[in-house]
FIKOLRO-432903 format. One line per 4 residues: their letters; for each residue x, y, z of N, C-alpha, C, CB. Coordinates in nm, 4 decimals, padded with zeros to 6 digits. Glycine has a CB too. Layout:
a) X Y Z X Y Z X Y Z X Y Z | ...
END
This chain:
xxxx) -01.1901 02.3073 01.6325 -01.3118 02.3715 01.6276 -01.3627 02.4529 01.5030 -01.3090 02.4509 01.7309 | -01.3241 02.4744 01.3774 -01.3259 02.5415 01.2946 -01.3671 02.4881 01.1628 -01.2275 02.5899 01.3021 | -01.3701 02.3142 01.1877 -01.3893 02.2665 01.1112 -01.5238 02.1700 01.0884 -01.2908 02.2343 01.1067 | -01.5661 02.2353 01.1553 -01.6856 02.1515 01.2316 -01.7976 02.2694 01.2486 -01.6322 02.0782 01.4027
xxxx) -01.8843 02.2812 01.2007 -01.9604 02.3751 01.2165 -02.1230 02.3595 01.3340 -01.9815 02.3998 01.0661 | -02.1678 02.2565 01.3363 -02.2175 02.2521 01.4171 -02.2579 02.2116 01.5611 -02.2393 02.2487 01.3745 | -02.1577 02.2353 01.6415 -02.1481 02.2779 01.7660 -02.2363 02.2998 01.8848 -02.1087 02.3608 01.7493 | -02.2081 02.2495 01.9792 -02.3720 02.2181 02.0839 -02.2667 02.1981 02.2047 -02.5121 02.0313 02.0398
xxxx) -02.3637 02.2291 02.3235 -02.2662 02.2814 02.3937 -02.1641 02.1199 02.4526 -02.3499 02.3900 02.5246 | -02.2712 01.9817 02.4496 -02.2218 01.8922 02.4805 -02.1247 01.8369 02.4206 -02.2875 01.8365 02.4958 | -02.1206 01.8635 02.2687 -01.9956 01.8043 02.1940 -01.8730 01.8807 02.2416 -02.0077 01.8174 02.0278 | -01.9003 02.0266 02.2907 -01.7416 02.1228 02.3316 -01.6811 02.1154 02.4807 -01.7696 02.3050 02.3150
xxxx) -01.8216 02.0017 02.5367 -01.7505 01.9864 02.7057 -01.6799 01.8404 02.6836 -01.8940 01.9781 02.8680 | -01.6898 01.7364 02.5641 -01.6321 01.6539 02.5316 -01.5000 01.6825 02.4969 -01.6929 01.6049 02.4587 | -01.5247 01.7403 02.3915 -01.3869 01.8329 02.3631 -01.2855 01.8659 02.4957 -01.4404 01.9909 02.3036 | -01.3431 01.9345 02.5121 -01.2201 02.0194 02.6543 -01.2015 01.8809 02.7725 -01.3337 02.2118 02.7797
xxxx) -01.2557 01.7922 02.7655 -01.2206 01.6584 02.8166 -01.1742 01.5809 02.8076 -01.2558 01.6086 02.8302 | -01.0989 01.5597 02.6382 -01.0314 01.5056 02.5817 -00.9043 01.6408 02.5826 -01.1061 01.4440 02.4559 | -00.8942 01.7458 02.5639 -00.7400 01.7800 02.5061 -00.7593 01.8023 02.7071 -00.6895 01.9615 02.3407 | -00.8224 01.7998 02.8288 -00.7673 01.8023 02.9251 -00.7561 01.6876 03.0063 -00.8076 01.8855 02.9729
xxxx) -00.7411 01.5663 02.9109 -00.7407 01.4188 02.9486 -00.8057 01.3794 03.0441 -00.6318 01.3708 02.9743 | -00.9557 01.3998 03.0945 -01.0463 01.3926 03.1376 -01.1445 01.3294 03.1122 -01.0616 01.4608 03.1465 | -01.1242 01.2241 02.9900 -01.2713 01.1838 02.9243 -01.2202 01.0471 03.0285 -01.3056 01.1652 02.7013 | -01.0999 00.9769 03.0018 -01.1245 00.8650 03.0888 -01.1618 00.8535 03.2351 -01.0288 00.8056 03.0819
xxxx) -01.2185 01.0070 03.2932 -01.2315 00.9838 03.4349 -01.3576 01.0384 03.4115 -01.1286 01.0469 03.5493 | -01.4140 01.0196 03.3186 -01.5428 01.0898 03.2693 -01.5960 00.8931 03.2482 -01.5221 01.2365 03.0834 | -01.7400 00.9250 03.2781 -01.8199 00.7806 03.2837 -01.9791 00.8353 03.3125 -01.7531 00.6609 03.4308 | -02.0745 00.7120 03.1820 -02.1680 00.6838 03.1983 -02.2747 00.8042 03.3012 -02.1350 00.5570 03.2350
xxxx) -02.3187 00.8786 03.2326 -02.4948 00.9310 03.4004 -02.6144 00.8924 03.3140 -02.5416 01.1871 03.4663 | -02.7420 00.8370 03.3901 -02.7810 00.8029 03.2396 -02.8745 00.9435 03.2867 -02.8666 00.6148 03.1792 | -02.9540 00.9663 03.1747 -03.1382 01.0827 03.1515 -03.2072 01.0527 03.2750 -03.2853 01.0233 02.9924 | -03.1992 01.1387 03.3599 -03.2782 01.1227 03.4500 -03.3553 01.2843 03.5183 -03.1901 01.0353 03.5457
xxxx) -03.3071 01.3592 03.3423 -03.3766 01.4709 03.3693 -03.3767 01.5468 03.2385 -03.3189 01.5464 03.4861 | -03.4643 01.6166 03.1785 -03.5181 01.6699 03.0870 -03.5764 01.7617 03.0848 -03.5655 01.6201 03.0469 | -03.5347 01.8799 02.9086 -03.5249 02.0162 02.9647 -03.7021 02.0386 02.9286 -03.3875 02.1375 02.8741 | -03.7412 02.1369 02.9947 -03.8946 02.2143 02.9880 -03.8337 02.3143 02.9619 -04.0068 02.2299 03.1152
xxxx) -04.0074 02.4535 02.9010 -04.0085 02.5817 02.8891 -04.1689 02.5590 02.9834 -03.9911 02.6551 02.7113 | -04.1830 02.6757 03.0163 -04.3409 02.7383 03.0674 -04.4398 02.7388 02.9390 -04.3302 02.9211 03.1304 | -04.5606 02.6943 03.0205 -04.6328 02.7356 02.8943 -04.6406 02.8317 02.8261 -04.7239 02.7300 02.8980 | -04.6314 02.8929 02.6880 -04.6187 02.9872 02.6359 -04.6973 03.1705 02.6518 -04.6335 02.9189 02.5408
xxxx) -04.8574 03.0703 02.6490 -04.9597 03.2098 02.6439 -04.9057 03.2314 02.7611 -05.1428 03.2090 02.6344 | -04.8566 03.1674 02.8823 -04.8874 03.2474 03.0362 -04.7304 03.2832 03.0538 -04.9658 03.1294 03.1938 | -04.5857 03.3062 02.9484 -04.4487 03.3163 02.9261 -04.4484 03.4439 02.8710 -04.3843 03.2089 02.8414 | -04.4115 03.5765 03.0067 -04.4003 03.6980 02.9066 -04.2706 03.7214 02.8027 -04.4043 03.8232 02.9962
xxxx) -04.1652 03.6454 02.8259 -04.0609 03.6534 02.7597 -04.0927 03.5582 02.6472 -03.9425 03.6288 02.8392 | -04.1980 03.4411 02.5772 -04.1921 03.4414 02.4417 -04.3206 03.5800 02.4124 -04.2286 03.2641 02.3756 | -04.3926 03.5436 02.4468 -04.4310 03.6298 02.4355 -04.3701 03.8067 02.3818 -04.4705 03.5991 02.5282 | -04.2599 03.8389 02.3723 -04.1903 03.9722 02.4350 -04.1075 03.9298 02.1809 -04.0136 03.9376 02.6895
xxxx) -04.0940 03.7710 02.2193 -04.0311 03.7249 02.0854 -04.0905 03.6529 02.0261 -03.9229 03.6696 02.0838 | -04.2415 03.7539 02.0128 -04.3116 03.6070 01.9605 -04.3743 03.6611 01.7815 -04.4873 03.5482 02.1035 | -04.3279 03.8236 01.7994 -04.3476 03.8802 01.6727 -04.2035 03.9025 01.5932 -04.4268 04.0157 01.6938 | -04.1173 03.8198 01.6456 -03.9821 03.7742 01.5560 -03.9761 03.6702 01.4978 -03.8697 03.7618 01.6169
xxxx) -04.0763 03.5395 01.5285 -04.0576 03.4415 01.4383 -03.9395 03.4206 01.3944 -04.1248 03.4545 01.3456 | -03.8899 03.3392 01.5040 -03.7460 03.2248 01.5301 -03.7646 03.1273 01.4658 -03.7118 03.1614 01.6738 | -03.7406 03.0710 01.3696 -03.7342 02.9329 01.3212 -03.7063 02.8275 01.4727 -03.5939 02.9250 01.1934 | -03.6567 02.8450 01.6054 -03.6087 02.8295 01.6740 -03.7067 02.7328 01.8154 -03.5544 02.9519 01.6725
xxxx) -03.7775 02.9190 01.7803 -03.8979 02.9120 01.8234 -04.0563 02.8069 01.8099 -03.9078 03.0141 01.7879 | -03.9885 02.7735 01.6618 -04.1383 02.7500 01.5998 -04.0836 02.5471 01.6393 -04.1742 02.8316 01.3585 | -03.9586 02.5155 01.6644 -03.9795 02.3977 01.6849 -03.9697 02.3651 01.8503 -03.8870 02.3273 01.5965 | -03.8962 02.4626 01.9510 -03.9564 02.4334 02.0907 -04.0665 02.4015 02.1258 -03.9510 02.5113 02.1585
xxxx) -04.1423 02.5386 02.0588 -04.2862 02.5637 02.1093 -04.3948 02.4814 02.0127 -04.3194 02.7354 02.1055 | -04.3598 02.4164 01.9531 -04.4853 02.2865 01.8977 -04.5284 02.2151 01.9584 -04.4643 02.1930 01.8138 | -04.6580 02.2603 01.9397 -04.7554 02.1871 01.9723 -04.7850 01.9744 01.9918 -04.8269 02.2550 01.8723 | -04.7053 01.9383 01.9555 -04.7134 01.8419 02.0144 -04.5778 01.7912 02.0923 -04.7649 01.7644 01.9273
xxxx) -04.5026 01.9325 02.1165 -04.4058 01.8972 02.2409 -04.4455 01.9503 02.3818 -04.2618 01.9566 02.2137 | -04.6319 02.0270 02.4173 -04.6450 02.0235 02.5425 -04.7465 01.9103 02.5819 -04.6794 02.1537 02.5858 | -04.6783 01.9577 02.7069 -04.7589 01.8107 02.8209 -04.9007 01.8971 02.8754 -04.6240 01.7490 03.0183 | -04.9570 01.7856 02.8881 -05.0635 01.8528 02.9506 -05.0945 01.8247 03.0645 -05.1621 01.8467 02.8950
xxxx) -05.0243 01.7196 03.1327 -05.0329 01.6454 03.2494 -04.9217 01.7168 03.3325 -05.0135 01.4848 03.2262 | -04.8110 01.7696 03.2453 -04.7310 01.8589 03.3354 -04.7497 02.0290 03.3447 -04.5909 01.8317 03.2926 | -04.8397 02.0558 03.2208 -04.8635 02.2471 03.1729 -04.7455 02.2461 03.1445 -04.9089 02.3932 03.2926 | -04.6613 02.2021 03.0719 -04.5111 02.2378 03.0413 -04.4756 02.1959 02.8603 -04.3999 02.1286 03.1658
xxxx) -04.3817 02.2205 02.7964 -04.4190 02.2723 02.6468 -04.2218 02.0957 02.7272 -04.4172 02.5516 02.5395 | -04.2127 01.9710 02.6580 -04.0792 01.9272 02.6412 -03.9722 01.9414 02.5884 -04.0762 01.8641 02.6219 | -03.9046 01.9913 02.6220 -03.7736 02.0443 02.4390 -03.7378 01.9708 02.3426 -03.6103 02.0788 02.4544 | -03.7467 01.8541 02.4288 -03.6413 01.7418 02.3005 -03.7328 01.6132 02.4520 -03.3367 01.7722 02.2847
xxxx) -03.8699 01.5628 02.3394 -03.8850 01.4479 02.3631 -03.8127 01.3149 02.3707 -03.9459 01.4438 02.3124 | -03.6826 01.3171 02.3684 -03.6176 01.1814 02.3565 -03.5576 01.2045 02.4798 -03.5172 01.1428 02.2268 | -03.4858 01.3166 02.5490 -03.4845 01.2540 02.6781 -03.5958 01.2839 02.7615 -03.3707 01.2866 02.7467 | -03.7279 01.2642 02.7489 -03.8034 01.2766 02.8231 -03.8612 01.1257 02.8282 -03.8808 01.3880 02.7920
xxxx) -03.8784 01.0602 02.6878 -03.8356 00.9044 02.7177 -03.7594 00.8325 02.7961 -03.7939 00.8610 02.6411 | -03.6468 00.9168 02.8162 -03.5228 00.8056 02.8205 -03.5385 00.8900 02.9778 -03.3399 00.8109 02.6871 | -03.5813 00.9831 03.0751 -03.6269 01.0016 03.1877 -03.7155 00.9021 03.2176 -03.6734 01.1161 03.1994 | -03.8102 00.8594 03.2023 -03.9580 00.7778 03.2252 -03.8573 00.6454 03.2240 -04.1147 00.7906 03.0770
xxxx) -03.7759 00.5962 03.1159 -03.7056 00.4719 03.1706 -03.6671 00.4650 03.1968 -03.6697 00.4035 03.1625 | -03.5329 00.5466 03.2280 -03.4145 00.5570 03.3885 -03.4899 00.5510 03.5156 -03.3199 00.7245 03.4107 | -03.6188 00.6341 03.4838 -03.6952 00.6698 03.6422 -03.7482 00.4933 03.6512 -03.8748 00.8304 03.6377 | -03.7860 00.4364 03.5913 -03.8504 00.3518 03.6265 -03.7221 00.2177 03.6675 -03.9637 00.3347 03.5108
xxxx) -03.5967 00.2332 03.5925 -03.4926 00.1411 03.6617 -03.4650 00.1634 03.7830 -03.3743 00.1392 03.6070 | -03.4570 00.3408 03.7904 -03.3545 00.3180 03.9250 -03.5090 00.3639 04.0742 -03.1569 00.4904 03.9139 | -03.6270 00.3477 04.0143 -03.7015 00.3110 04.1516 -03.7624 00.1599 04.2009 -03.8213 00.3992 04.1504 | -03.7072 00.0916 04.0615 -03.6743 -00.0164 04.0954 -03.5774 -00.1002 04.1693 -03.6779 -00.0374 04.0297
xxxx) -03.4851 -00.0721 04.1556 -03.4111 -00.1240 04.2185 -03.3273 -00.0153 04.3339 -03.3398 -00.1931 04.1197 | -03.3889 00.0677 04.3200 -03.3041 00.1698 04.4159 -03.0919 00.2867 04.3828 -03.2856 00.0297 04.5566 | -03.0805 00.1720 04.2631 -02.9289 00.2104 04.2479 -02.9664 00.1696 04.0747 -02.7802 00.0980 04.3604 | -02.8153 00.2231 04.0328 -02.8115 00.1824 03.8847 -02.7319 00.0676 03.8052 -02.7722 00.2883 03.8272
xxxx) -02.6454 -00.0034 03.9584 -02.6282 -00.0757 03.9570 -02.5383 -00.0954 03.7947 -02.7353 -00.1215 04.0080 | -02.5220 -00.2026 03.8136 -02.3877 -00.2250 03.6506 -02.4387 -00.1985 03.5536 -02.3216 -00.3764 03.5963 | -02.3756 -00.1039 03.5168 -02.3584 00.0023 03.3453 -02.4662 -00.0479 03.2464 -02.1790 -00.0277 03.2396 | -02.3832 -00.2576 03.2338 -02.4121 -00.3511 03.1374 -02.5617 -00.3341 03.1591 -02.3454 -00.5011 03.1553
xxxx) -02.5359 -00.4222 03.2887 -02.6791 -00.4609 03.3155 -02.8124 -00.3617 03.3010 -02.6760 -00.5036 03.4513 | -02.8045 -00.1993 03.3600 -02.9075 -00.0869 03.3357 -02.8923 -00.0764 03.1888 -02.8795 00.0616 03.4175 | -02.7781 -00.1130 03.0641 -02.8714 -00.1059 02.9590 -02.8983 -00.2023 02.9002 -02.8485 -00.0343 02.8775 | -02.8772 -00.2910 02.9573 -03.0509 -00.3972 02.9233 -03.1598 -00.3907 03.0075 -03.0399 -00.5678 02.9324
xxxx) -03.1749 -00.3983 03.0790 -03.2840 -00.2979 03.1502 -03.3943 -00.2267 03.0152 -03.1778 -00.1478 03.2444 | -03.2589 -00.0863 02.9973 -03.2863 00.0478 02.9245 -03.3681 -00.0457 02.7990 -03.1199 00.1599 02.8721 | -03.2748 -00.1245 02.6978 -03.3273 -00.2131 02.5951 -03.4599 -00.2784 02.6412 -03.2226 -00.3215 02.5604 | -03.4943 -00.3230 02.7614 -03.6128 -00.3647 02.7557 -03.7166 -00.3241 02.7457 -03.6277 -00.4070 02.8110
xxxx) -03.7303 -00.2098 02.8629 -03.8374 -00.1623 02.8969 -03.8361 -00.0433 02.7411 -03.8323 -00.1026 03.0752 | -03.8082 00.0069 02.6830 -03.7807 00.0791 02.5424 -03.8702 00.0234 02.4210 -03.6200 00.0574 02.4995 | -03.7992 -00.1397 02.4448 -03.8765 -00.2891 02.4029 -04.0432 -00.2740 02.3921 -03.8433 -00.4180 02.5368 | -04.1190 -00.2452 02.5243 -04.2338 -00.2958 02.5879 -04.2950 -00.1488 02.5531 -04.2216 -00.3582 02.7591
xxxx) -04.2018 -00.0797 02.5171 -04.3107 00.0351 02.4471 -04.2827 00.0707 02.3528 -04.3391 00.1523 02.4996 | -04.2266 00.0143 02.2446 -04.1968 -00.0239 02.1019 -04.3215 -00.0684 02.0709 -04.0823 -00.1308 02.0732 | -04.3458 -00.2411 02.1636 -04.3990 -00.2835 02.1237 -04.6079 -00.2929 02.1964 -04.2962 -00.3737 02.1103 | -04.5980 -00.1219 02.2005 -04.6728 -00.0962 02.2751 -04.7482 -00.1614 02.3555 -04.7149 -00.0486 02.2343
xxxx) -04.6712 -00.2421 02.5134 -04.7503 -00.2877 02.5903 -04.7188 -00.2234 02.7536 -04.7400 -00.4377 02.5671 | -04.7733 -00.0817 02.7247 -04.7835 00.0061 02.8365 -04.8440 -00.0381 02.9988 -04.8684 00.1095 02.7788 | -04.9550 -00.1019 02.9728 -04.9555 -00.1838 03.0648 -04.8656 -00.2831 03.1841 -05.0007 -00.2252 03.0094 | -04.7642 -00.3372 03.1011 -04.6634 -00.4201 03.1486 -04.5612 -00.3352 03.1966 -04.6148 -00.5133 03.0503
xxxx) -04.4999 -00.1925 03.1484 -04.4575 -00.0766 03.1465 -04.4608 -00.0252 03.3249 -04.5528 00.0054 03.0341 | -04.6192 -00.0450 03.2850 -04.6498 00.0536 03.4134 -04.6430 -00.0281 03.5590 -04.8157 00.1226 03.3969 | -04.6675 -00.1662 03.5033 -04.6473 -00.2972 03.6969 -04.5157 -00.2675 03.6919 -04.6773 -00.5367 03.7054 | -04.4311 -00.2532 03.6137 -04.3040 -00.3038 03.6496 -04.2414 -00.1647 03.7648 -04.2026 -00.3355 03.4861
xxxx) -04.1590 -00.1713 03.8492 -04.1838 -00.1106 03.9613 -04.2752 -00.0229 04.0596 -04.1261 -00.0781 03.9521 | -04.2722 00.0203 04.2116 -04.4027 00.0615 04.3147 -04.4404 00.1637 04.2566 -04.3811 00.0965 04.4733 | -04.4053 00.2085 04.2153 -04.5174 00.4261 04.1815 -04.5389 00.3813 04.0756 -04.4264 00.6388 04.1630 | -04.6333 00.4981 04.0836 -04.7052 00.4837 03.9585 -04.6800 00.6524 03.9243 -04.8855 00.4170 03.9744
xxxx) -04.5491 00.6158 03.7648 -04.5117 00.7555 03.7072 -04.6173 00.8631 03.6292 -04.4059 00.7243 03.6073 | -04.6229 00.9033 03.6810 -04.6828 01.0626 03.5899 -04.6557 01.0748 03.4330 -04.5922 01.2156 03.6523 | -04.7082 00.9755 03.3810 -04.6406 00.9796 03.1953 -04.7771 01.0470 03.1397 -04.6001 00.7760 03.0900 | -04.6696 01.1392 03.0308 -04.7072 01.2140 02.9005 -04.7355 01.1597 02.8101 -04.6327 01.2841 02.8513
xxxx) -04.8450 01.0103 02.7910 -04.8176 00.9130 02.6929 -04.7974 00.9856 02.5222 -04.9512 00.8028 02.7065 | -04.8862 01.0958 02.5458 -04.9024 01.2101 02.4090 -04.7778 01.1928 02.3940 -04.9552 01.3852 02.4207 | -04.7151 01.2266 02.4238 -04.5544 01.2718 02.3685 -04.4451 01.1923 02.3758 -04.4985 01.3824 02.4364 | -04.4605 01.0691 02.4179 -04.3928 00.9501 02.4284 -04.4502 00.8650 02.3211 -04.4029 00.8897 02.5658
xxxx) -04.5340 00.8543 02.2639 -04.6189 00.7685 02.1936 -04.5722 00.8588 02.0656 -04.7934 00.7533 02.2442 | -04.5693 01.0129 02.0195 -04.5099 01.0456 01.9231 -04.3691 01.0394 01.9137 -04.5470 01.1434 01.9023 | -04.2429 01.0302 01.9927 -04.1105 00.9948 01.9587 -04.1209 00.8373 01.9503 -04.0003 01.0513 02.0677 | -04.1949 00.7474 02.0259 -04.1688 00.6078 01.9390 -04.2363 00.6006 01.8083 -04.2203 00.4783 02.0164
xxxx) -04.2929 00.6670 01.7524 -04.3213 00.6846 01.6434 -04.1835 00.7091 01.5184 -04.4147 00.7897 01.6672 | -04.0686 00.7847 01.5269 -04.0116 00.8041 01.5365 -03.8770 00.6542 01.4945 -04.0557 00.8747 01.6295 | -03.9346 00.5567 01.5653 -03.8507 00.4799 01.5861 -03.8870 00.3913 01.4293 -03.8644 00.4120 01.7423 | -03.9408 00.3515 01.3772 -04.0114 00.3161 01.2523 -03.8962 00.2726 01.2028 -04.0923 00.4237 01.1664
xxxx) -03.8163 00.2778 01.1440 -03.6718 00.2360 01.0730 -03.5581 00.1804 01.1960 -03.5981 00.3930 00.9852 | -03.5502 00.0858 01.1311 -03.4433 00.0147 01.2257 -03.3199 00.1527 01.2422 -03.3663 -00.1579 01.1335 | -03.2822 00.2286 01.1587 -03.1803 00.2993 01.1312 -03.2198 00.4064 01.2717 -03.1761 00.3586 00.9597 | -03.3124 00.4302 01.2265 -03.3826 00.5150 01.4002 -03.3007 00.5100 01.5262 -03.5340 00.4315 01.4693
xxxx) -03.3484 00.3354 01.5123 -03.3261 00.2671 01.6659 -03.1837 00.3149 01.7119 -03.3292 00.0811 01.6655 | -03.1172 00.2308 01.6305 -02.9760 00.2069 01.5994 -02.9105 00.3856 01.6190 -02.9609 00.1246 01.4148 | -02.9299 00.4435 01.6182 -02.8890 00.6054 01.6193 -02.9447 00.6311 01.7570 -02.9654 00.7167 01.4867 | -03.0668 00.6141 01.7804 -03.0827 00.6134 01.8855 -03.0148 00.5944 02.0236 -03.1397 00.5690 01.8684
xxxx) -03.0131 00.4700 01.9930 -02.9021 00.3806 02.1217 -02.7481 00.4224 02.1258 -02.8888 00.1944 02.0854 | -02.7061 00.4621 02.0045 -02.6039 00.4739 02.0233 -02.5533 00.5895 02.0695 -02.5638 00.4400 01.9437 | -02.6427 00.7453 02.0067 -02.6630 00.8927 02.1256 -02.6919 00.8449 02.2435 -02.7934 01.0082 02.0989 | -02.7486 00.7279 02.2872 -02.7835 00.7946 02.4254 -02.6099 00.6827 02.5075 -03.0193 00.7365 02.5042
xxx) -02.5975 00.6342 02.4885 -02.5113 00.5217 02.5292 -02.3701 00.5956 02.4684 -02.5611 00.3537 02.4555 | -02.2950 00.6206 02.3862 -02.2701 00.6639 02.3114 -02.1692 00.5615 02.2716 -02.2557 00.7821 02.3308 | -02.2396 00.4870 02.1892 -02.0572 00.3287 02.1659 -02.0676 00.3426 02.0201 -02.0844 00.0749 02.2261
END
């Protein structure tokens, strides 16, 4: 670990699984969850740290991550985007099914969003998801470069 300085919890768990020879026993689990924070204006903890002016707080509590629909701050919009897509896949079939087919469906649904086909995306499945399109749209702007798309897919699927 001393040769790398940007460790996060997921990287540490992956290393632990590798050391304990558990890597082969772990499988891909789709992002159906995402991290949120309460409205900072109504959060006691936020008020306590507000004067410290920590850089990470500026990142987390930025205005483009606040969801008016959910009345929460979405910490990582990429997780929110994946959660919406995987929720559509799961809701439609009731199961993840084959991992290969799930990946194909994911790329198809992501492509619909990138092509701004929200109405078609909404028609998939029987339930109407409560989606904050402003957060999704901000996240999709990051896909303008081909490199960003492939990095996103690599990170989501560990390719």
